[in-house]
N, C-alpha and C positions, 0 to 999 in steps of 0.2 A: 502472425508472426514468421519472416522471410524463412528457408528455410533453410539458407549465412547463420540467422539467426539462432535456431533450432541444433544448427548444428553447433554451433558458439558455445550454449545453453550445455547442450549433452556432455559435448566435451572435459568443458571446466569440473562437470562434478562427478565424470570417471574420473577421478585420479582421491586417491581414498586425506588426503594433507589437505586437497581441499575443500574436502566434503568434513571433517575437521572444521577448518577454519568455516566454513560456512557454523553450522554449531556453533562456538563458542562468538560467535558476530551477535548469533539468535535470542543466547541464554546473556553476551552484556555488552546491549550496546555502546558504541562510540566503545570501540579499545582502539589505543592507535598500537602502528605496526610493533612500535616495540614492545608490547603489551603481547598480542597478537604471535612474536618471535620468540616467548620467554617458554610456551607452549609448546617450542619443537627441537631438537637436538637440530634443527638442522643452523645450516647461518642465512642471518638473514638477509644476505640478499635470496637467497633460495627462501625465502619463507614472497616477499618481496617480487616475485617470479611467478608466485604462484597469487597473487595478491592484483596482478597488472591482468592473468586472464580471470582468473575473478570478473572484475573492473570495466576487461573486453565486450563478459560472456551480461553485464547488466545485475549476475547478482550480490554486488557491492556497491557498496555506492560512500562515499570519501563527504565531510562536507570542516569548513576549517571552526576553529576554539580558538584565535585568539590563535597563538603560534605551532601547536598543534592540527594536526590532519583527527578526523576524529571516523571511524572505520561505522560499520554501518550498512545488515541483511539487504536486500532486494528484495522480493521475493514475489515480484510482479510476472518476472516470466519460467520461473513455476505453477505461479498458477493460471500460464498462455496455455501449456503444455498441459495441462487436467484440465482445462477448457476445449482442450485442440480430442481428445481420447474420450472425454466420460461422457457418457448423456444427461441429462436430467436424472435418469433412477439408478442409472450409475455411481453416481457424484456421491444420490443419496442412501447405497445399500454400502460404499467403499467408505464411506466416510463409516457407518457405525459398526462398519464387521473388523475397518481398522480400532475403533473404540474399545473393541470389545479381548478386540487382540491383546491392548495398553491391560486391559481387566485382568486375564485369562494370566496372563505371564508373569504383570506382577510387576511389569514398570511400571514410570508413570510419566505423564505427556512433556512435550521437552518447556522448557521457563519461557514460563509467559516476558516481556520488559514491557519495561514502563516510557517507553519512551519506542513510539515505529516509526519506521522510513520509506520512504516508498518510490520509486523512479519510473515512466516510463517515458518511453517514446513516443509521439504518435504525434504523423503524415499531414500537416495541418497549418493556420498560423495562430498566433496568437492572439490573434482576436476573435476566431470563432472558435476558438479553446473558451476564449472567457467568457462569449454570446454562452456556450454548454453548462460553463459550469452558474454561468448566473440568470437561463430562459429555463422557466422551468415546466416549460412545454419538454424540452429535451432533458431537462432534467425526469420526468420522469422513464424515461426511456435506458437509461441505466442507474442509477438512482435507488436502486431499490423500492422501484413504480411511488418516489417521495417527487411530491411538486417545489419546488425551495419558494420563498416567498423573503422579497427583499428590498428595501431600494440602493444595497449597497455604498448609502454613507457612513463612514467612521460615524459606530456609537447606535444606529442602526439597532431594533430586531432584528434577525435570520429565522426562520422554518425550514424545515421541511415538513410535508402534513404527508400525508396517504390519503383514500377511501377505505372508510370501511361499515357497515352496511348501512351505505349513502350517508353517511356522516363524516365527516375532514374530522381528524384528530391532527395532533402538531410529534412526529415520530421524533425528529427532533428539533432545539432549541438553541436561543446566542445571540450573542452580542459581534458584535464587528470593530474589528481592534481595528485593526488595517486595507485601508482598502485601494493598493495604485494602478488601476485598469492599463494595460492586460499582462500586468506581471503579474501584481501579487493581493491577495487578499490571504485574511488571521481572520479567525471569528472562536469564539470560546464556541463549548460542543455541549449538551447537554439535553441529559438522557428524562424525558418529565417521567420518567415513572418513579424514578428510583432517586434526582438532585441530585445523580453525581456530576462533575462540573471539572471540564478539559480544555483543549483545542488545540484547532486545527490549521494549516497553515500550508497554503496551496499556493507555490514558487515553480511561475511562465519566463522558458527562460530559448529565444529560439535559435536554434541553428542549423542554418540552407534552411532546406526542408524540408522541416519538423520541431518541434518545440521537443524540450524536453519542462515534464513539467514533475516536480516531487510534490509529494506531502508529505507531510510534516504532524505528526498525531500528538502529541505530551502535554505537564502541565495536570497528568495525574494522582488526586490524593495520597495517593497506595493503593494499595491492591483493590479498588474498590469493581464493580460489577460490570463496566462501560468496562474499568479495563482487562477485564479476562473477555471480555465478549467481541468485543471490536476487534481482535488483526483480521482473525478472519472473516470480515464484510467487508473491508477498504480493497482488494482483491479483485475481487470482482465489481466495485464498483469502475474502480481502471484500470480491467476488459473492457469490459462495457463500455469507455468512455472514448476508451481509445478503438474498440468497433465504429463505435456511433458516426465519428467523425473519420475515417477516414474507408467506411462507405458506405455509410448511408438505414442499416439494416443494424438493430434491434438483438443482442446481444443475450439468448434464452439462457441465465446463470440462471440454473438449479440455484429454491430460495434455505437462506442458513437457515 
């Protein structure tokens, strides 16, 4: 993250109304501009100005749903700030102290969502990014140490395997639902440990010298164990992917 990007994120987060908008989108992803405006006493124009600032900072992304534009929180820039200043051990203790604070003060943790949207801009080409998504040697360097295994043909199996005690085990399983290299990859997402089924969509959009990578994780069958635990797992994957492609180095992300 450049200093200019960093400034825009901090500037966006400095205004209380904009933080409230992010809270709304985290609790209720997919709101429209009218939905968000209804939560404020200011004009719709003022809310749109706040959304523009959040969008320029990469904190809010929109997706078309018919004639409506639905808004989603993108937590990746916040995670990148976190990774910049917290070491592996600092992140470990910070997360546990935060959980202790919620418990002692009687506050609830922020609501989870049944649909997560992440967007990251990577200085690379669609072909190189596609390779990073489909090459097991590369996924081991950013995807929680797991190697992807698939022919990447529609209907084929997809697995993310990890080595444990000298044996390989499947951390994630699924089926390839759609494949259009180097633009779009859709696959089911199953944790073998509990059988929870959901769907992951990767979308690659070239934008000059960068590629906009959008990851959508949806179609959960209610508030499953996967739904409860997956949100914090995606941001280090995307941060690590961006770092690997832009610097050639592995990002030392703490274990979740």
